[in-house]
C-alpha positions as CSV (number, residue, x, y, z in Angstrom):
1,M,6.8,14.3,-11.4
2,S,3.5,12.9,-11.5
3,T,2.8,9.9,-8.8
4,K,-0.5,8.8,-10.9
5,P,-0.4,5.2,-11.7
6,S,0.3,4.2,-15.1
7,A,-2.5,2.6,-17.8
8,V,-3.4,-1.0,-16.1
9,A,-2.9,-3.4,-18.7
10,T,-3.1,-7.3,-18.1
11,D,-0.1,-9.6,-17.5
12,A,0.5,-11.8,-20.2
13,V,1.7,-14.8,-18.1
14,T,-0.7,-14.6,-15.2
15,G,-3.7,-13.1,-16.8
16,R,-3.8,-10.6,-13.7
17,Q,-4.3,-6.9,-13.7
18,A,-0.6,-5.4,-13.9
19,G,0.2,-1.8,-13.4
20,V,2.6,0.6,-11.7
21,V,1.6,2.2,-8.5
22,S,3.5,5.1,-6.6
23,F,3.0,6.8,-3.4
24,V,4.7,8.1,-0.4
25,L,5.7,5.6,2.2
26,N,7.2,6.9,5.7
27,G,8.6,10.0,3.7
28,E,10.0,8.1,0.8
29,E,8.6,7.9,-2.6
30,V,8.3,4.4,-3.5
31,T,6.8,2.3,-6.6
32,T,5.3,-0.9,-6.8
33,D,4.4,-3.2,-9.9
34,A,2.0,-5.1,-7.4
35,T,-1.8,-5.4,-9.0
36,P,-3.8,-2.4,-7.9
37,T,-5.9,-4.6,-6.3
38,Q,-3.6,-6.3,-4.2
39,R,-3.9,-5.5,-0.5
40,L,-2.2,-3.0,1.0
41,S,-0.8,-4.9,3.7
42,G,0.9,-7.6,1.7
43,V,2.6,-5.0,-0.4
44,L,3.8,-3.1,2.4
45,R,5.1,-6.4,4.1
46,E,6.5,-8.2,1.2
47,Q,7.7,-5.5,-1.1
48,F,8.7,-2.9,1.5
49,S,9.8,-4.8,4.3
50,C,7.5,-2.7,6.2
51,L,6.7,-5.5,9.2
52,D,5.3,-3.4,11.7
53,V,2.0,-3.9,9.6
54,K,0.9,-6.5,11.1
55,I,-1.5,-9.2,9.4
56,G,-4.0,-10.5,11.9
57,C,-7.3,-11.0,10.7
58,N,-7.5,-9.8,6.8
59,A,-11.0,-8.8,7.5
60,G,-10.6,-5.1,9.0
61,D,-11.8,-6.4,12.7
62,C,-8.6,-6.3,14.6
63,G,-6.7,-3.0,13.8
64,A,-3.4,-4.8,13.7
65,C,-2.6,-3.4,9.8
66,T,-3.6,0.3,10.5
67,V,-1.7,3.0,8.6
68,L,-2.3,6.3,7.7
69,V,-3.4,7.3,4.3
70,D,-3.0,11.0,4.1
71,D,-3.7,11.3,8.0
72,A,-6.7,9.0,7.6
73,A,-6.4,5.8,9.7
74,V,-7.3,2.6,7.6
75,C,-7.2,-1.1,7.4
76,A,-4.3,-1.9,5.1
77,C,-5.7,-5.5,4.9
78,L,-9.1,-3.5,3.5
79,T,-7.2,-1.4,1.1
80,A,-6.2,-2.0,-2.2
81,T,-2.9,-0.9,-3.4
82,G,-4.4,1.0,-6.4
83,Q,-6.1,3.3,-3.8
84,V,-3.1,4.9,-2.4
85,A,-1.6,5.8,-5.8
86,G,-0.3,9.3,-5.3
87,K,-1.3,9.5,-1.5
88,R,1.2,9.4,1.9
89,V,1.3,6.2,3.8
90,D,2.4,6.5,7.0
91,S,3.1,2.8,9.5
92,V,4.0,3.4,13.0
93,S,7.5,3.2,12.0
94,G,6.9,6.3,9.9
95,L,5.6,8.2,13.1
96,T,8.0,10.5,14.7
97,L,7.6,12.8,18.1
98,S,7.3,16.4,17.0
């Protein structure tokens, strides 16, 4: 099964870029219809109730929104949702002790 996003189209009502982005969030495969340019921090909080991803500065300065994308720490407020297509995203709640 492919986790690549589908072709990007424009929403007829809003005129915004529309698409489907699939990724693995805390071990679970998820799909969102958020625009690929939407901030990952907002999508995680609003669509997936991932409230451990905090929104502090929205500028990448405070680190409150840090998540791991394929084991690399990134600021979710500076990451477009389309950038995580087909990747693994782990928030603090997805981290477990081995």
